[in-house]
Residue, then its C-alpha position, 0 to 999 in steps of 0.5 A: m483548481r487542478s482537477t477541474a482543469s484536467w477534466r475540462a482539457r480531457r487530459f487525465i494522464g500526462g500533461p502540465e497539470v499532472t508536472g504541476l502534480e507530482e511537482e509539488v508532491a515532489r516539494y512537500s515530500q521533500c524528495p527529487h522526484a514524484i510519479g504520477c500511478a493509476s491505483g496503489t497498485d501500480a505503486l506498488l508494481l514501479v517499486a519492485a519494478g525497481r528494488s531488489a525485492s522481485a529476485p527468484a527466492t527472496r522473500s517480501i513481508t506484508s500484512a495478512y489483513s491488505f488488500f490482495a494488492s500487496a501479496g499480489t504485487i509480492a508474488n507477479a515482481g517473483a518473490t515470496p509473500v511472507f504474510v504477517d498478523i496485526d496489532p489488533r488495536t492499531y491495525n499495524l502490524d505487529p512489530h513483536r511478530l515482524e522481528a520475529a518473520i525477517t530472515p536472511r532473505t528477507k529483501a522488503v518489508v510492503a506496509g500500506p494504510p491499515l485497513r480497518p473493519v467496516l461493518r462487525p456483528h452487532g450485539g449478538q442482536g445478528g444485525l450488522r454496525q460501521a465499526p469505530a475507528a482504531g484509537 
């Protein structure tokens, strides 16, 4: 197992295990290249750095219901984050609201995996319980 080999070699950045994983992901994704990142935030930063979405006066749309790194990456790249609400059934961007938010200044849509509530009020009994997965 590669993760065990990486752990034993004390090699977590670069090295043959990481290169092998990147090659496997590229093959699986049918892409010429894949880049391993330390976090989802790093992955978003790489994309923003390579796209015109970082030009001043541009707008990038993201979910109003997302991890803060989505908006933070947009702002750090120099663009303005524009928040679009979600579809309460799927927790994905609401397609109608997304379409309405697109303008000529919109250069990107940052739509990560949908988050779902972990806890919600429990039937008026004052407690919290885990929310069911969205259907």
